[in-house]
C-alpha positions as CSV (number, residue, x, y, z in Angstrom):
1,M,-0.2,18.1,-76.7
2,D,-3.2,16.0,-78.4
3,R,-6.6,17.5,-78.8
4,L,-9.7,16.6,-76.8
5,S,-11.7,14.2,-79.4
6,R,-13.6,10.8,-79.3
7,Q,-10.4,9.5,-79.9
8,T,-8.4,10.9,-77.0
9,L,-11.4,10.1,-74.6
10,A,-9.7,6.9,-73.4
11,T,-6.4,8.8,-72.4
12,L,-8.3,11.2,-69.8
13,P,-7.7,10.9,-66.2
14,S,-10.0,8.6,-64.4
15,E,-11.7,11.1,-62.5
16,V,-13.1,13.0,-65.7
17,K,-16.3,11.9,-66.5
18,T,-16.8,11.2,-70.2
19,P,-19.9,10.4,-72.5
20,G,-21.6,7.3,-72.0
21,C,-22.4,6.7,-75.6
22,A,-20.9,6.8,-79.0
23,K,-21.8,9.9,-81.1
24,G,-22.9,7.4,-83.9
25,D,-25.5,6.1,-81.5
26,V,-27.2,9.7,-80.8
27,S,-29.6,11.4,-83.1
28,A,-30.7,15.2,-83.3
29,G,-33.8,15.5,-81.8
30,I,-32.9,19.3,-80.7
31,V,-31.9,22.5,-82.5
32,H,-30.5,25.2,-80.1
33,F,-29.7,28.7,-81.1
34,G,-27.0,30.4,-79.0
35,V,-24.1,28.0,-78.2
36,G,-22.4,30.4,-75.9
37,N,-21.1,29.3,-72.6
38,F,-24.7,29.4,-70.7
39,H,-26.0,26.8,-72.8
40,R,-23.1,24.5,-72.9
41,A,-22.8,24.6,-69.0
42,H,-26.7,24.3,-68.5
43,Q,-28.9,22.8,-71.1
44,A,-26.5,20.9,-73.0
45,A,-25.4,19.3,-69.5
46,Y,-29.2,18.2,-68.6
47,F,-29.4,16.6,-72.3
48,D,-25.8,15.1,-71.9
49,A,-27.3,13.4,-68.9
50,L,-30.4,12.0,-70.8
51,L,-28.1,10.5,-73.4
52,N,-25.8,8.7,-70.7
53,E,-29.2,7.0,-69.4
54,G,-30.0,5.7,-72.9
55,E,-32.2,8.4,-74.2
56,K,-30.4,8.6,-77.4
57,A,-33.1,11.0,-79.6
58,W,-32.0,14.1,-77.7
59,G,-28.7,15.1,-79.3
60,I,-28.2,18.7,-80.3
61,I,-27.8,20.6,-83.3
62,G,-26.3,24.3,-82.1
63,V,-26.9,27.3,-84.2
64,S,-24.6,30.3,-83.7
65,M,-26.3,33.6,-84.9
66,R,-23.2,35.6,-85.4
67,S,-19.5,34.4,-85.6
68,S,-17.9,31.0,-86.2
69,G,-15.8,30.8,-83.2
70,M,-17.4,28.1,-81.4
71,R,-17.8,26.0,-84.3
72,D,-14.2,26.4,-85.4
73,N,-13.0,25.4,-81.7
74,L,-15.3,22.5,-81.4
75,E,-15.3,20.8,-84.7
76,P,-11.7,19.5,-84.4
77,Q,-12.6,18.3,-81.0
78,D,-15.8,16.1,-82.7
79,Y,-17.9,19.0,-80.6
80,L,-16.7,17.8,-77.1
81,Y,-15.8,20.1,-74.2
82,T,-15.2,20.1,-70.7
83,L,-17.7,21.4,-68.3
84,A,-15.8,22.1,-64.8
85,E,-18.1,22.6,-62.1
86,V,-16.2,24.7,-59.5
87,G,-16.9,24.9,-55.7
88,E,-14.5,23.7,-52.7
89,Q,-13.5,20.9,-55.1
90,T,-13.8,21.0,-58.8
91,Q,-15.7,18.2,-60.8
92,L,-14.4,17.6,-64.7
93,R,-17.0,16.1,-67.0
94,V,-16.8,16.0,-70.9
95,I,-20.2,17.1,-72.4
96,G,-21.1,15.1,-75.8
97,A,-24.7,16.2,-76.3
98,I,-23.8,18.7,-79.0
99,L,-23.6,16.7,-82.3
100,K,-22.9,19.5,-84.7
101,I,-22.8,23.5,-84.9
102,L,-24.2,25.8,-87.8
103,V,-22.9,29.4,-88.5
104,A,-26.3,31.0,-89.3
105,P,-24.8,33.8,-91.5
106,Q,-22.6,31.2,-93.4
107,T,-25.5,28.5,-94.3
108,P,-28.7,29.9,-93.6
109,Q,-30.4,27.0,-95.6
110,D,-28.9,24.3,-93.4
111,V,-30.3,26.0,-90.1
112,I,-33.8,26.3,-91.8
113,D,-33.5,22.4,-92.8
114,A,-32.4,21.3,-89.5
115,V,-35.7,22.8,-87.7
116,A,-37.8,21.7,-90.5
117,N,-36.5,18.2,-90.4
118,S,-38.8,15.7,-89.2
119,A,-36.6,14.1,-86.6
120,T,-36.5,17.8,-84.8
121,E,-38.5,17.6,-81.8
122,L,-37.6,20.7,-79.7
123,V,-36.0,24.1,-80.6
124,T,-34.6,25.9,-77.7
125,T,-33.0,29.5,-77.3
126,T,-30.1,31.4,-75.3
127,I,-30.0,34.4,-77.4
128,T,-29.9,36.7,-74.6
129,E,-32.2,39.9,-74.1
130,K,-31.2,41.5,-77.0
131,G,-31.5,38.6,-79.2
132,Y,-35.7,39.1,-79.1
133,C,-35.0,42.8,-80.6
134,L,-37.8,44.1,-77.9
135,G,-39.1,47.4,-77.4
136,N,-41.3,48.3,-74.5
137,G,-41.2,44.4,-73.6
138,K,-42.8,43.6,-77.0
139,V,-40.8,42.5,-80.4
140,D,-39.9,45.6,-82.1
141,G,-41.3,46.0,-85.8
142,T,-39.1,48.9,-86.4
143,H,-35.7,47.0,-85.3
144,P,-33.5,46.6,-88.8
145,D,-33.2,42.9,-88.3
146,I,-36.8,42.5,-87.9
147,I,-37.4,44.7,-91.3
148,H,-34.8,42.5,-92.9
149,D,-36.8,39.5,-92.5
150,L,-40.0,41.0,-93.0
151,A,-39.0,41.7,-96.4
152,N,-37.3,38.3,-97.0
153,L,-36.6,35.2,-95.5
154,E,-33.9,33.6,-97.6
155,A,-31.3,34.4,-95.2
156,P,-32.7,35.8,-92.1
157,K,-31.0,37.6,-89.4
158,T,-33.3,37.0,-86.5
159,T,-34.2,33.6,-84.6
160,Y,-37.9,34.3,-85.5
161,G,-37.0,34.7,-89.0
162,F,-35.1,31.5,-89.0
163,L,-38.4,29.7,-87.1
164,A,-40.6,31.2,-89.3
165,A,-38.7,29.9,-92.7
166,A,-38.3,26.5,-91.0
167,L,-42.0,26.2,-90.0
168,I,-43.2,27.1,-93.6
169,K,-41.2,24.3,-94.6
170,R,-42.2,22.1,-92.0
171,Y,-45.7,22.9,-92.9
172,Q,-45.7,22.2,-96.8
173,S,-43.5,18.8,-96.4
174,H,-44.7,16.9,-93.2
175,Q,-46.4,19.1,-91.0
176,Q,-44.9,17.5,-87.8
177,P,-45.8,19.2,-84.2
178,L,-42.6,20.9,-82.7
179,T,-41.9,22.7,-79.3
180,I,-39.9,25.8,-79.3
181,L,-38.8,26.5,-75.8
182,C,-37.0,29.6,-74.6
183,C,-34.3,29.4,-72.4
184,D,-33.2,33.1,-71.5
185,N,-33.9,35.0,-68.6
186,L,-37.0,36.6,-70.1
187,N,-40.3,37.2,-68.8
188,R,-42.6,34.8,-70.7
189,G,-40.0,34.3,-73.2
190,G,-42.4,31.6,-74.9
191,E,-44.9,34.3,-75.7
192,R,-42.1,36.6,-77.3
193,L,-40.8,33.8,-79.3
194,R,-44.6,33.1,-80.4
195,E,-45.1,36.7,-81.1
196,G,-42.0,36.9,-83.4
197,V,-42.7,34.3,-85.2
198,A,-46.5,35.4,-85.9
199,L,-45.2,38.6,-87.1
200,M,-43.0,36.9,-89.9
201,L,-45.7,34.5,-90.6
202,T,-48.6,37.1,-91.1
203,T,-46.2,38.4,-93.9
204,H,-44.8,35.5,-95.3
205,S,-47.1,32.6,-94.7
206,P,-50.8,33.2,-93.1
207,D,-51.5,29.4,-94.2
208,T,-48.5,28.2,-92.2
209,L,-49.5,30.8,-89.3
210,N,-52.8,29.1,-88.8
211,W,-51.4,25.4,-88.5
212,V,-48.8,26.6,-85.9
213,N,-51.4,28.1,-83.7
214,E,-53.0,24.8,-83.7
215,Q,-49.6,22.2,-83.7
216,I,-46.5,24.5,-82.5
217,A,-46.2,25.0,-78.8
218,F,-43.9,28.2,-77.5
219,S,-43.0,27.4,-73.9
220,S,-40.9,29.1,-71.3
221,S,-38.4,28.0,-68.8
222,M,-36.6,29.3,-65.9
223,V,-32.7,28.6,-65.9
224,D,-30.2,29.2,-63.3
225,R,-26.5,28.7,-63.2
226,V,-23.6,31.1,-63.0
227,T,-21.3,30.7,-66.0
228,P,-18.6,32.8,-66.4
229,A,-16.8,33.8,-69.7
230,T,-13.8,31.3,-70.7
231,D,-10.4,32.8,-70.3
232,D,-7.0,31.5,-71.2
233,A,-6.2,30.8,-67.7
234,L,-9.0,28.1,-67.8
235,V,-7.8,26.7,-71.1
236,R,-4.4,26.2,-69.7
237,Q,-5.6,24.8,-66.2
238,L,-8.0,22.5,-67.6
239,S,-5.7,21.2,-70.5
240,E,-3.0,20.2,-67.8
241,K,-5.4,18.6,-65.6
242,L,-6.9,16.8,-68.7
243,T,-3.5,15.9,-70.4
244,V,-5.0,17.1,-73.8
245,H,-6.2,20.4,-75.3
246,D,-9.7,21.6,-74.9
247,A,-9.9,24.7,-77.2
248,A,-13.5,25.7,-75.4
249,P,-13.9,24.6,-72.1
250,V,-16.7,26.2,-69.8
251,S,-16.6,26.7,-66.0
252,A,-20.0,26.8,-63.6
253,E,-21.0,26.5,-60.4
254,P,-21.8,23.4,-58.9
255,F,-25.7,24.5,-58.2
256,T,-28.1,24.3,-61.6
257,Q,-31.6,24.7,-62.0
258,W,-34.2,24.4,-64.7
259,V,-37.9,25.1,-64.4
260,I,-39.8,24.2,-67.6
261,E,-43.5,25.3,-68.5
262,D,-45.0,21.8,-69.1
263,H,-46.4,22.5,-72.6
264,F,-45.2,20.8,-75.3
265,A,-46.3,19.4,-78.8
266,G,-45.0,15.9,-80.2
267,K,-42.6,14.4,-78.1
268,K,-41.2,15.4,-75.1
269,P,-37.6,14.8,-73.6
270,P,-37.7,13.3,-70.1
271,L,-36.0,16.1,-68.7
272,E,-37.1,15.5,-65.4
273,Q,-34.7,12.3,-65.0
274,A,-31.8,14.8,-65.5
275,G,-33.0,17.1,-62.7
276,A,-35.7,19.6,-64.4
277,L,-38.8,20.6,-62.7
278,L,-41.5,20.8,-65.2
279,V,-44.6,22.9,-64.0
280,A,-47.8,24.2,-65.3
281,D,-47.0,27.6,-64.4
282,I,-43.6,29.2,-64.4
283,S,-44.3,32.7,-64.3
284,A,-43.7,32.9,-60.4
285,F,-40.5,31.3,-60.7
286,E,-39.5,33.6,-63.4
287,K,-40.4,36.7,-61.4
288,V,-38.5,35.2,-58.3
289,K,-35.4,34.7,-60.1
290,L,-35.4,38.0,-62.3
291,R,-36.3,40.0,-59.1
292,F,-33.8,38.5,-56.9
293,L,-30.9,36.5,-58.3
294,N,-30.5,38.7,-61.4
295,A,-31.4,41.9,-60.0
296,S,-29.0,41.9,-57.1
297,H,-26.4,40.5,-59.5
298,S,-26.9,43.7,-61.7
299,M,-26.6,45.9,-58.6
300,L,-23.3,44.1,-57.7
301,A,-21.7,44.5,-60.9
302,V,-22.6,48.1,-61.1
303,M,-21.5,49.0,-57.6
304,G,-18.6,46.9,-57.8
305,Y,-17.4,48.5,-61.1
306,L,-17.9,52.0,-59.2
307,M,-15.7,50.4,-56.5
308,G,-13.0,49.1,-58.6
309,D,-13.8,45.6,-58.4
310,D,-13.1,43.1,-61.2
311,F,-15.4,40.2,-60.0
312,I,-18.6,39.9,-58.3
313,H,-17.4,37.9,-55.2
314,Q,-15.1,40.8,-54.7
315,A,-18.1,43.1,-54.8
316,M,-19.8,40.7,-52.3
317,A,-16.6,40.4,-49.8
318,R,-17.4,44.7,-49.3
319,P,-19.7,44.9,-46.4
320,L,-21.2,48.0,-47.8
321,L,-22.3,46.1,-51.0
322,A,-23.0,43.1,-49.5
323,R,-25.4,44.8,-46.9
324,F,-27.0,46.9,-49.8
325,A,-27.7,43.8,-52.0
326,D,-29.3,41.8,-49.1
327,E,-31.3,44.9,-47.8
328,A,-32.4,46.1,-51.2
329,L,-34.1,42.6,-52.0
330,R,-35.6,42.1,-48.4
331,L,-37.1,45.5,-47.6
332,N,-37.8,46.5,-51.5
333,V,-38.4,43.4,-53.7
334,L,-39.5,40.7,-51.1
335,P,-42.5,42.6,-50.1
336,V,-43.9,43.2,-53.4
337,T,-43.0,39.7,-54.9
338,H,-45.2,36.8,-54.8
339,V,-43.1,33.7,-53.9
340,P,-44.2,30.3,-54.8
341,S,-45.7,28.2,-51.9
342,N,-42.8,25.7,-52.1
343,M,-39.9,28.3,-51.7
344,S,-38.9,30.8,-48.9
345,G,-38.3,34.2,-50.2
346,D,-35.6,34.4,-47.3
347,T,-33.9,31.4,-47.9
348,Y,-33.5,31.9,-51.6
349,I,-31.9,35.4,-50.9
350,Q,-29.4,33.9,-48.5
351,D,-28.8,31.0,-51.1
352,V,-28.0,33.8,-54.0
353,F,-25.7,35.5,-51.9
354,T,-23.7,32.2,-50.8
355,R,-23.4,31.6,-54.5
356,F,-22.1,35.2,-55.4
357,R,-19.4,34.7,-52.8
358,N,-18.0,31.4,-54.5
359,H,-14.4,32.8,-55.3
360,H,-13.3,29.6,-57.1
361,L,-15.2,31.1,-59.8
362,P,-14.6,34.7,-60.7
363,Y,-17.4,36.4,-62.8
364,R,-16.3,39.6,-64.2
365,V,-18.6,42.6,-63.0
366,L,-18.4,43.7,-66.5
367,Q,-19.7,40.8,-67.9
368,V,-22.5,40.8,-65.6
369,G,-22.7,44.4,-66.5
370,S,-23.1,44.0,-70.3
371,D,-26.4,44.7,-72.1
372,S,-27.5,46.5,-68.7
373,S,-29.9,49.1,-70.5
374,Q,-32.0,45.8,-71.3
375,K,-31.5,43.8,-68.5
376,I,-32.5,46.4,-65.7
377,Q,-35.7,46.6,-67.8
378,Q,-36.7,42.8,-66.3
379,R,-34.8,42.8,-63.1
380,W,-35.6,46.3,-61.5
381,F,-38.3,48.2,-63.2
382,P,-41.3,46.0,-62.7
383,S,-40.4,45.8,-58.7
384,I,-40.3,49.7,-58.7
385,D,-43.6,50.2,-60.4
386,D,-45.1,47.4,-57.9
387,A,-43.6,49.0,-55.0
388,L,-44.8,52.3,-55.9
389,S,-48.3,50.9,-56.7
390,Q,-48.2,49.5,-53.2
391,H,-47.0,52.6,-51.7
392,A,-44.0,50.6,-50.4
393,D,-40.4,52.0,-49.9
394,V,-38.4,52.1,-53.3
395,S,-35.1,53.7,-51.7
396,Y,-33.0,51.0,-52.7
397,L,-34.0,50.7,-55.9
398,A,-33.9,54.6,-56.6
399,F,-30.1,54.1,-55.2
400,A,-29.7,51.2,-57.7
401,V,-30.8,53.3,-60.3
402,A,-28.6,56.1,-59.7
403,A,-25.6,53.8,-59.3
404,W,-26.7,52.3,-62.9
405,A,-26.5,55.9,-64.3
406,C,-23.1,56.6,-62.8
407,F,-21.9,53.2,-64.1
408,V,-22.8,53.9,-67.7
409,D,-21.0,57.3,-67.2
410,K,-17.8,55.6,-65.9
411,A,-17.9,52.7,-68.6
412,V,-18.3,55.2,-71.3
413,A,-15.3,57.5,-70.3
414,N,-13.3,54.0,-69.9
415,K,-14.6,52.8,-73.3
416,A,-15.6,49.7,-71.5
417,L,-19.4,49.9,-72.2
418,N,-20.9,46.8,-74.0
419,D,-24.6,47.5,-74.5
420,P,-26.8,47.3,-77.6
421,Q,-27.6,51.0,-76.9
422,K,-23.8,52.0,-76.4
423,A,-24.5,54.9,-79.0
424,R,-27.1,56.6,-77.5
425,L,-26.0,55.8,-74.1
426,S,-22.4,57.6,-74.9
427,A,-24.3,60.4,-76.6
428,C,-26.3,61.3,-73.6
429,V,-23.0,61.1,-71.3
430,Q,-21.2,63.0,-73.8
431,Q,-23.8,65.7,-74.3
432,Q,-23.9,66.9,-70.8
433,E,-21.3,67.9,-68.0
434,V,-23.4,66.0,-65.6
435,V,-25.8,63.6,-67.4
436,D,-29.3,63.5,-66.1
437,V,-30.3,59.9,-64.8
438,A,-33.6,60.3,-66.8
439,D,-31.8,60.7,-70.0
440,L,-30.3,57.4,-69.7
441,L,-33.1,55.6,-68.2
442,R,-35.3,56.8,-71.4
443,V,-32.7,54.9,-73.5
444,A,-33.4,52.0,-71.4
445,E,-37.2,52.4,-72.1
446,A,-37.8,53.3,-68.4
447,D,-40.5,55.7,-70.1
448,K,-42.6,52.7,-70.7
449,F,-43.1,52.2,-66.8
450,A,-45.2,54.2,-64.4
451,F,-42.1,55.2,-62.1
452,Y,-40.4,57.4,-64.8
453,Q,-43.3,59.9,-64.4
454,H,-43.3,59.5,-60.7
455,K,-41.5,63.0,-59.5
456,G,-40.8,61.5,-56.1
457,F,-38.8,58.5,-57.3
458,M,-37.1,60.3,-60.0
459,E,-35.8,63.2,-57.9
460,Q,-34.7,60.6,-55.3
461,A,-32.8,59.0,-58.2
462,R,-31.5,62.1,-59.3
463,E,-30.3,63.1,-55.6
464,Y,-28.4,59.7,-55.0
465,Q,-26.6,60.2,-58.4
466,R,-25.3,63.5,-57.6
467,S,-24.2,61.9,-54.2
468,I,-22.4,59.1,-56.1
469,A,-21.0,61.7,-58.5
470,A,-19.7,64.1,-55.8
471,S,-18.4,61.8,-53.4
472,G,-18.2,58.1,-54.9
473,I,-20.0,55.1,-54.3
474,E,-18.4,54.1,-51.1
475,A,-19.0,57.7,-49.4
476,A,-22.6,57.7,-50.7
477,L,-23.6,54.6,-49.5
478,K,-22.4,55.4,-46.2
479,T,-24.9,58.5,-46.3
480,F,-27.6,56.6,-47.6
481,F,-27.4,53.9,-44.7
482,N,-27.0,56.9,-42.5
483,S,-30.4,58.5,-44.0
484,L,-32.2,55.5,-43.0
485,K,-31.6,55.6,-39.2
């Protein structure tokens, strides 16, 4: 079977949407760090729409921070790949926004040069929570990769290091302004990028830092699209439909949302033409997504895993889990969360669960549950603190924390835990016959939040943990609901 490429585009079935402009007509105005599935199903799709409308200055140079796998899959395909939007009907679309992928560990100077290039107007990031090297919500100066980059920027290990090295070169060569835009589920992600870059430049080039403070914009955005991992079944299925082989397709739900802080330096891509929303302040939108969609996703992931489910839609099909997730948001989170005036909290919650029930798009609970020690810092802990400070109900959130502790216990036993704190979490589990939820929460840096010192909340979480450990998640949930009557 032939490979998907520019040469084979004309052979695709007529119902498959294909790029509307030739690669040679597109220039690279964007450098993107983190070319995983989410970027390829989300930001790249928005920029592909712009290219198809004639905005040809917004092609993407992708940067892989670790392995060469994505580059190796896409390079023989002229960096084309298929986006399958999966709902009641599946829509296939070939994305042509990525022009090249650089592998940072292999060619670090090429990455630095790409960001420093005067044609680059925008840098975007989807490097996941752990890529920001955070501790207590701030950039962790003791992280080994941060220490490495503070010592030497010739071959950086962090995105901050690459940005700092590139900004030094940009300052010394042409001083063109630049926008650096966070596209991760991270509260005030633009500020974290600014903080990390400033840390590097304070050491390596204070003069560049002064220029950066005047000419470089660090912005945040709220991104939303359910995007599962690609498996062999999807590759086979789409290759049959396309009649050519695509080594790296990506699937996603039909829904997509991108809310962007309207703070740019230099040229600004007209992303509103592609359906993005540009606003003066995205903090409320960020908070709603983290506290409702992301928070309930994590709840369903940990509890679904404890139930033996493989996928999120299977967890949502369980009345006990669906009820818990719904009531947790409506009774514990919504009362302590400001929702923008142009949104309805109740409607948003309803729409979230409708999306999670999309069985046409299987999303593994262990994928959602990966990096959970860092995710719940953003998704659960602030709501707990807010609820306690307002003397509001926290019982559902306490049960969720207990379920997370049991999730970690089971995942460690099954050798299935995927977490940057895997070693420390595993040590906690293995050192105690019955692990204390407080010890696991400390690894997740809960001790930096007020609830960790709240005796009532912590004892409630321990009680729920004991109940889950003793009788299983299903029986513990029934006991929990009965206690509410």
